[in-house]
VEXFI-160793 format. One line per 4 residues: their letters; for each residue x, y, z of N, C-alpha, C. Coordinates in Angstrom, 3 decimals, m for minus. Layout:
<rs>
a = X:Y:Z:X:Y:Z:X:Y:Z ~ ...
</rs>
This chain:
<rs>
mieq = 0.847:m1.180:0.000:0.000:0.000:0.000:0.892:1.243:0.000 ~ 0.488:2.241:m0.740:1.173:3.535:m0.732:0.160:4.599:m0.340 ~ 0.543:5.424:0.592:m0.275:6.569:0.971:0.475:7.839:0.580 ~ m0.225:8.803:0.028:0.374:10.089:m0.341:0.122:11.076:0.782
wfsi = 1.192:11.684:1.271:1.080:12.674:2.340:1.715:13.985:1.914 ~ 1.357:15.043:2.583:1.961:16.359:2.406:1.761:16.916:0.998 ~ 0.650:16.576:0.383:0.399:17.125:m0.944:m0.005:18.595:m0.830 ~ 0.289:19.363:m1.866:m0.024:20.789:m1.915:m0.957:21.011:m3.099
pify = m2.226:21.314:m2.847:m3.149:21.509:m3.965:m2.955:22.855:m4.653 ~ m2.839:22.810:m5.967:m2.823:24.009:m6.802:m4.066:23.934:m7.678 ~ m4.822:25.006:m7.685:m6.108:25.059:m8.383:m5.966:25.934:m9.615 ~ m6.547:25.509:m10.719:m6.646:26.425:m11.850:m8.001:26.286:m12.513
kdlg = m8.450:27.397:m13.067:m9.766:27.443:m13.703:m9.720:28.497:m14.794 ~ m10.271:28.165:m15.937:m10.311:29.112:m17.047:m11.572:29.970:m16.926 ~ m11.381:31.225:m16.537:m12.495:32.156:m16.345:m12.832:32.916:m17.613 ~ m11.851:33.024:m18.517:m12.055:33.821:m19.715:m11.905:35.301:m19.417
tvni = m12.004:36.105:m20.474:m11.867:37.562:m20.298:m13.001:38.338:m20.946 ~ m13.933:37.651:m21.585:m14.975:38.324:m22.359:m15.790:39.303:m21.517 ~ m16.235:38.891:m20.340:m17.125:39.723:m19.525:m16.406:40.748:m18.654 ~ m15.091:40.757:m18.698:m14.357:41.643:m17.795:m13.471:42.641:m18.524
teev = m13.391:42.561:m19.832:m12.446:43.369:m20.598:m12.590:44.867:m20.328 ~ m13.811:45.373:m20.373:m14.017:46.812:m20.216:m13.551:47.296:m18.838 ~ m13.952:46.585:m17.771:m13.588:47.052:m16.433:m12.084:46.908:m16.175 ~ m11.456:45.849:m16.665:m10.020:45.676:m16.444:m9.227:46.706:m17.253
nlal = m9.618:46.940:m18.499:m8.909:47.943:m19.303:m8.995:49.323:m18.662 ~ m10.161:49.688:m18.153:m10.322:50.975:m17.478:m9.450:51.040:m16.229 ~ m9.424:49.953:m15.453:m8.592:49.911:m14.249:m7.114:50.008:m14.604 ~ m6.711:49.360:m15.686:m5.308:49.431:m16.116:m4.908:50.861:m16.495
eete = m5.820:51.575:m17.163:m5.542:52.964:m17.548:m5.318:53.847:m16.325 ~ m5.982:53.526:m15.218:m5.910:54.335:m14.000:m4.811:53.880:m13.041 ~ m4.055:52.851:m13.414:m3.081:52.245:m12.507:m1.664:52.649:m12.872 ~ m0.903:53.050:m11.868:0.499:53.410:m12.072:1.362:52.150:m11.998
insa = 2.150:51.940:m13.040:3.027:50.774:m13.130:4.473:51.246:m13.017 ~ 5.254:50.580:m12.161:6.657:50.932:m11.954:7.531:49.692:m12.049 ~ 8.823:49.906:m12.096:9.771:48.795:m12.071:9.812:48.219:m10.667 ~ 9.881:46.900:m10.580:9.968:46.243:m9.277:11.399:45.978:m8.871
ldmw = 12.351:46.460:m9.648:13.753:46.146:m9.408:14.184:46.465:m7.981 ~ 13.835:47.631:m7.475:14.244:48.011:m6.117:13.520:47.206:m5.048 ~ 12.293:46.820:m5.322:11.510:46.120:m4.311:11.889:44.654:m4.178 ~ 12.019:43.947:m5.308:12.153:42.494:m5.268:13.420:41.969:m5.923
ndsv = 14.273:42.848:m6.422:15.436:42.416:m7.195:14.994:41.603:m8.409 ~ 13.856:41.967:m8.978:13.307:41.356:m10.176:13.270:42.420:m11.260 ~ 12.873:42.009:m12.451:12.770:42.989:m13.526:11.341:43.183:m14.012 ~ 10.375:42.558:m13.348:8.974:42.709:m13.724:8.515:44.147:m13.461
qtsf = 7.512:44.597:m14.189:6.881:45.889:m13.937:5.619:45.618:m13.122 ~ 5.322:46.465:m12.148:4.228:46.143:m11.242:3.559:47.395:m10.685 ~ 2.330:47.214:m10.232:1.640:48.281:m9.508:1.777:48.081:m8.003 ~ 2.415:46.980:m7.585:2.573:46.693:m6.154:3.441:47.746:m5.488
tysd = 3.017:48.183:m4.297:3.816:49.089:m3.472:3.766:48.572:m2.041 ~ 4.731:48.980:m1.242:4.711:48.612:0.169:3.889:49.638:0.942 ~ 2.605:49.636:0.654:1.650:50.533:1.326:0.302:49.830:1.286 ~ m0.726:50.541:1.641:m2.068:49.965:1.598:m2.771:50.253:0.277
nnrf = m2.026:50.598:m0.759:m2.625:50.998:m2.030:m2.758:49.864:m3.039 ~ m2.558:48.629:m2.627:m2.633:47.497:m3.548:m4.076:46.993:m3.622 ~ m4.889:47.729:m4.345:m6.332:47.458:m4.393:m6.837:47.403:m5.830 ~ m6.082:46.842:m6.728:m6.460:46.842:m8.137:m7.836:46.212:m8.361
lekc = m8.115:45.088:m7.714:m9.371:44.374:m7.965:m10.611:45.137:m7.489 ~ m10.443:46.137:m6.639:m11.600:46.933:m6.230:m12.220:47.653:m7.423 ~ m11.432:47.861:m8.485:m11.929:48.509:m9.699:m12.522:47.505:m10.682 ~ m12.516:46.233:m10.323:m12.944:45.154:m11.240:m13.936:44.231:m10.531
ptlt = m15.172:44.692:m10.272:m16.117:43.889:m9.481:m16.510:42.562:m10.125 ~ m16.613:42.520:m11.448:m16.997:41.263:m12.099:m15.905:40.216:m11.933 ~ m14.665:40.606:m12.181:m13.539:39.693:m12.001:m13.409:39.288:m10.537 ~ m13.589:40.235:m9.632:m13.498:39.932:m8.207:m14.523:38.874:m7.807
sliy = m15.729:38.986:m8.317:m16.767:38.001:m8.017:m16.380:36.611:m8.524 ~ m15.826:36.540:m9.727:m15.362:35.256:m10.268:m14.243:34.671:m9.413 ~ m13.362:35.528:m8.929:m12.267:35.062:m8.080:m12.808:34.549:m6.752 ~ m13.722:35.284:m6.126:m14.305:34.844:m4.856:m14.936:33.460:m5.005
nsvl = m15.711:33.274:m6.050:m16.358:31.972:m6.267:m15.327:30.868:m6.458 ~ m14.236:31.179:m7.144:m13.181:30.186:m7.363:m12.443:29.864:m6.071 ~ m12.212:30.879:m5.231:m11.565:30.636:m3.943:m12.437:29.728:m3.085 ~ m13.752:29.949:m3.092:m14.664:29.059:m2.353:m14.573:27.629:m2.882
eyid = m14.541:27.497:m4.184:m14.418:26.176:m4.803:m13.101:25.509:m4.395 ~ m12.040:26.287:m4.372:m10.723:25.769:m3.995:m10.696:25.313:m2.538 ~ m11.169:26.159:m1.622:m11.062:25.796:m0.208:m12.002:24.649:0.158 ~ m13.003:24.389:m0.661:m13.859:23.228:m0.413:m13.106:21.913:m0.615
tfnf = m11.950:21.946:m1.290:m11.157:20.727:m1.473:m10.323:20.405:m0.237 ~ m10.197:21.367:0.687:m9.457:21.122:1.917:m10.372:20.441:2.926 ~ m9.782:19.785:3.888:m10.571:19.016:4.848:m10.910:19.858:6.081 ~ m11.618:20.968:5.858:m12.095:21.738:6.988:m13.391:22.442:6.629
ehds = m14.086:22.841:7.671:m15.295:23.632:7.501:m14.910:25.099:7.632 ~ m15.671:25.945:6.988:m15.339:27.370:7.027:m16.623:28.182:7.024 ~ m16.490:29.439:7.379:m17.662:30.308:7.467:m17.922:31.089:6.181 ~ m17.206:30.741:5.103:m17.366:31.375:3.783:m16.939:32.838:3.760
kiwi = m16.367:33.326:4.849:m15.884:34.706:4.841:m14.503:34.720:4.195 ~ m14.401:35.446:3.108:m13.145:35.567:2.367:m12.958:37.043:2.048 ~ m11.747:37.515:2.172:m11.482:38.871:1.726:m10.147:38.903:0.994 ~ m10.093:39.772:0.008:m8.861:39.969:m0.734:m8.080:41.060:m0.021
eesw = m6.960:40.661:0.521:m6.128:41.561:1.316:m5.471:42.626:0.443 ~ m4.994:42.213:m0.725:m4.337:43.137:m1.649:m4.334:42.529:m3.040 ~ m4.240:43.395:m4.033:m4.206:42.938:m5.433:m3.434:43.961:m6.254 ~ m2.739:43.477:m7.273:m1.881:44.338:m8.081:m1.692:43.747:m9.466
vnit = m1.119:44.541:m10.350:m0.874:44.138:m11.733:0.622:43.921:m11.920 ~ 0.972:42.869:m12.661:2.353:42.654:m13.086:2.387:42.633:m14.608 ~ 3.343:43.338:m15.168:3.545:43.355:m16.624:4.947:42.834:m16.892 ~ 5.030:41.841:m17.755:6.312:41.218:m18.064:6.566:41.322:m19.560
ergq = 7.663:41.977:m19.911:8.071:42.097:m21.311:9.360:41.306:m21.511 ~ 9.885:41.337:m22.716:11.058:40.521:m23.049:12.160:40.646:m21.987 ~ 12.635:39.485:m21.528:13.740:39.427:m20.576:13.343:39.626:m19.130 ~ 12.100:40.009:m18.860:11.685:40.283:m17.486:11.226:39.006:m16.793
yqny = 11.361:38.972:m15.467:11.134:37.760:m14.681:10.846:38.138:m13.233 ~ 10.533:37.105:m12.421:10.420:37.270:m10.973:11.158:36.128:m10.299 ~ 11.942:36.458:m9.280:12.663:35.454:m8.507:11.706:34.684:m7.603 ~ 12.187:33.577:m7.044:11.390:32.801:m6.096:11.020:33.652:m4.890
hiha = 9.762:33.540:m4.478:9.270:34.288:m3.330:7.999:33.625:m2.808 ~ 7.566:34.042:m1.637:6.291:33.605:m1.068:5.468:34.855:m0.769 ~ 4.207:34.653:m0.412:3.333:35.758:m0.009:3.006:35.559:1.469 ~ 3.930:35.932:2.314:3.846:35.656:3.749:2.604:36.278:4.389
lndi = 2.147:35.609:5.443:1.054:36.078:6.304:m0.290:36.147:5.586 ~ m0.463:35.360:4.535:m1.747:35.260:3.846:m2.123:33.787:3.730 ~ m3.380:33.528:3.395:m3.848:32.148:3.278:m3.735:31.620:1.851 ~ m4.323:32.329:0.911:m4.361:31.882:m0.480:m3.882:33.018:m1.370
sgvf = m3.040:32.682:m2.325:m2.588:33.661:m3.309:m3.028:33.207:m4.683 ~ m3.072:34.149:m5.613:m3.518:33.787:m6.945:m2.982:34.710:m8.009 ~ m3.048:34.214:m9.232:m2.682:35.002:m10.399:m3.737:34.754:m11.472 ~ m4.148:35.834:m12.124:m5.088:35.760:m13.234:m4.380:36.319:m14.452
yyet = m4.323:35.521:m15.519:m3.632:35.944:m16.741:m4.612:36.691:m17.634 ~ m4.391:37.995:m17.755:m5.303:38.841:m18.515:m4.875:38.990:m19.973 ~ m3.590:39.226:m20.193:m3.110:39.414:m21.560:m1.893:38.521:m21.771 ~ m2.032:37.528:m22.634:m0.958:36.597:m22.944:m1.361:35.790:m24.170
tgdp = m0.380:35.252:m24.864:m0.682:34.389:m26.019:m0.757:32.921:m25.610 ~ m0.328:32.609:m24.381:m0.289:31.224:m23.934:1.027:30.535:m24.242 ~ 1.950:31.255:m24.849:3.263:30.701:m25.175:4.068:30.554:m23.883 ~ 4.526:29.328:m23.554:5.320:29.158:m22.334:6.578:30.034:m22.315
degn = 7.053:30.426:m23.495:8.221:31.304:m23.553:7.931:32.709:m23.047 ~ 6.652:33.027:m22.804:6.312:34.314:m22.193:6.604:34.313:m20.697 ~ 6.950:33.160:m20.164:7.327:33.074:m18.751:6.361:32.249:m17.940 ~ 6.636:30.956:m17.843:5.833:30.079:m16.985:5.953:30.507:m15.535
ivfq = 4.898:30.266:m14.766:5.012:30.362:m13.317:5.512:28.994:m12.853 ~ 6.437:29.007:m11.900:7.056:27.785:m11.403:6.839:27.708:m9.907 ~ 6.290:26.581:m9.451:6.126:26.331:m8.018:7.183:25.331:m7.582 ~ 7.789:25.603:m6.438:8.865:24.766:m5.937:8.417:24.056:m4.665
tpsp = 8.883:22.834:m4.466:8.503:22.084:m3.279:8.749:22.904:m2.006 ~ 7.813:22.846:m1.054:8.034:23.562:0.202:8.976:22.800:1.139 ~ 9.463:21.641:0.694:10.380:20.853:1.514:11.791:20.933:0.937 ~ 12.590:21.893:1.397:13.929:22.047:0.820:14.808:20.826:1.029
vamn = 14.543:20.024:2.063:15.369:18.839:2.275:15.179:17.809:1.176 ~ 14.027:17.854:0.481:13.798:16.907:m0.620:14.825:17.102:m1.730 ~ 15.332:18.312:m1.871:16.334:18.594:m2.897:17.640:17.845:m2.620 ~ 17.842:17.425:m1.368:19.069:16.729:m0.995:18.948:15.212:m1.078
srlf = 17.795:14.727:m1.507:17.569:13.295:m1.624:17.769:12.841:m3.061 ~ 18.489:11.732:m3.238:18.668:11.205:m4.592:17.337:10.720:m5.169 ~ 16.405:10.335:m4.306:15.102:9.863:m4.786:14.234:10.997:m5.311 ~ 14.414:12.185:m4.759:13.537:13.294:m5.099:14.243:14.460:m5.764
hneh = 15.535:14.337:m6.007:16.292:15.440:m6.603:16.143:15.391:m8.128 ~ 15.034:15.909:m8.590:14.773:15.960:m10.032:13.707:17.011:m10.289 ~ 13.191:17.043:m11.485:12.204:18.058:m11.849:10.868:17.893:m11.132 ~ 10.665:16.774:m10.421:9.418:16.613:m9.677:9.351:17.554:m8.479
nrvy = 10.452:18.238:m8.195:10.450:19.229:m7.124:9.898:20.567:m7.591 ~ 9.618:20.664:m8.886:9.067:21.900:m9.452:7.900:21.561:m10.376 ~ 6.925:22.461:m10.397:5.765:22.319:m11.274:5.642:23.607:m12.071 ~ 5.407:23.475:m13.380:5.356:24.626:m14.282:3.950:24.788:m14.849
yapi = 3.464:26.024:m14.882:2.187:26.344:m15.525:2.426:27.450:m16.543 ~ 1.980:27.205:m17.759:2.099:28.220:m18.811:1.072:29.328:m18.562 ~ 1.377:30.560:m18.961:0.416:31.658:m18.830:m0.651:31.541:m19.922 ~ m1.870:31.229:m19.544:m2.969:31.059:m20.501:m4.000:32.153:m20.250
kgrl = m4.341:32.876:m21.286:m5.270:34.002:m21.164:m6.588:33.552:m20.533 ~ m7.022:34.287:m19.508:m8.283:33.997:m18.834:m8.176:32.941:m17.756 ~ m6.980:32.411:m17.525:m6.807:31.359:m16.520:m6.466:31.968:m15.162 ~ m7.110:31.417:m14.135:m6.854:31.774:m12.745:m6.119:30.609:m12.091
ilfp = m5.053:30.895:m11.365:m4.324:29.883:m10.601:m4.341:30.309:m9.140 ~ m4.737:29.383:m8.255:m4.762:29.623:m6.817:m3.823:28.643:m6.131 ~ m3.168:29.098:m5.063:m2.228:28.244:m4.353:m2.054:28.759:m2.926 ~ m1.606:27.893:m2.013:m1.339:28.375:m0.654:m0.239:29.430:m0.681
sfle = m0.409:30.470:0.084:0.501:31.613:0.028:1.931:31.280:0.440 ~ 2.114:30.201:1.202:3.467:29.835:1.621:4.255:29.136:0.523 ~ 3.611:28.778:m0.573:4.265:28.005:m1.623:5.189:28.896:m2.446 ~ 6.472:28.556:m2.437:7.466:29.360:m3.136:7.260:29.243:m4.642
havl = 7.335:30.398:m5.323:7.095:30.416:m6.759:7.917:31.518:m7.413 ~ 8.084:31.374:m8.719:8.848:32.336:m9.509:8.196:32.431:m10.881 ~ 8.612:33.408:m11.671:8.175:33.532:m13.062:9.421:33.536:m13.931 ~ 9.475:32.606:m14.872:10.630:32.506:m15.758:10.692:33.707:m16.694
pnkt = 11.875:34.022:m17.221:12.008:35.179:m18.111:11.125:35.062:m19.350 ~ 10.576:36.184:m19.743:9.799:36.274:m20.982:10.797:36.305:m22.146 ~ 10.755:35.291:m22.981:11.694:35.193:m24.108:11.070:35.676:m25.411 ~ 9.913:36.291:m25.343:9.206:36.724:m26.540:9.129:38.246:m26.592
dnkr = 8.577:38.759:m27.677:8.307:40.197:m27.781:6.886:40.524:m27.345 ~ 6.175:39.553:m26.789:4.803:39.759:m26.324:4.813:40.314:m24.903 ~ 3.908:41.248:m24.638:3.725:41.770:m23.287:2.717:40.878:m22.577 ~ 3.075:40.395:m21.393:2.155:39.570:m20.610:1.650:40.385:m19.429
vsis = 0.332:40.439:m19.257:m0.281:41.191:m18.161:m1.011:40.208:m17.256 ~ m0.662:40.221:m15.983:m1.336:39.356:m15.016:m1.763:40.175:m13.810 ~ m2.774:39.669:m13.118:m3.294:40.311:m11.912:m3.075:39.329:m10.770 ~ m2.344:39.766:m9.759:m2.041:38.913:m8.615:m2.766:39.426:m7.379
fnan = m2.985:38.522:m6.439:m3.697:38.926:m5.222:m3.413:37.947:m4.090 ~ m3.698:38.404:m2.883:m3.658:37.584:m1.676:m5.030:37.620:m1.030 ~ m5.525:36.440:m0.676:m6.835:36.326:m0.036:m6.679:35.660:1.326 ~ m7.538:36.051:2.249:m7.537:35.445:3.580:m8.923:34.925:3.915
lgdi = m8.947:33.966:4.832:m10.181:33.274:5.188:m10.606:33.630:6.597 ~ m11.897:33.557:6.830:m12.426:33.743:8.174:m12.204:32.501:9.006 ~ m13.178:32.134:9.796:m13.074:30.999:10.705:m12.980:29.678:9.939 ~ m11.973:28.871:10.266:m11.863:27.526:9.691:m11.674:26.537:10.831
rpkq = m12.155:25.315:10.652:m12.044:24.292:11.684:m12.075:22.920:11.015 ~ m11.482:21.904:11.636:m11.508:20.566:11.039:m12.934:20.067:10.846 ~ m13.146:19.334:9.761:m14.471:18.756:9.527:m14.762:17.691:10.573 ~ m16.006:17.634:11.013:m16.430:16.614:11.968:m16.559:15.267:11.244
v = m16.018:14.231:11.864:m16.073:12.900:11.240:m17.353:12.210:11.579
</rs>
């Protein structure tokens, strides 16, 4: 018998962009984008700041509603009961052009993080998101020292990816001349408790 333990669920769902284009484009026009080089030692362009101004999704109610429903769907796969209270702590835009990337990082002190791909061709050369095992000791094992320690997702237009905020991730360099626009966010949950058996 084999039992699988310590699995990390990553959720993805294709939401599309048809019903949200107008509100997201308007929000993008009103959003200041800067280089993240000083903040993260990355080359991505972002609206993220170290302040309370990371509220991009507040300008996008339709997309926010789709994200909330997806977060509920995601947390239902965990083995706990919850009060359905979810809030988006912060949200921002990342723009990645040729040669730009993001180093490995986590979203500390949050429950669930996510990325929504708004503008992309779906070409993995635009910069896959890469998730790395949360067990660094696995990298030192001959049994587990291989590509199974990393999982890659291509940027697909209209796709939402959700993951636990502690999961280390990076974005590979964009090797194309295409501009990739994504919306990232951190969400937190209200009361959670183990399911009654």
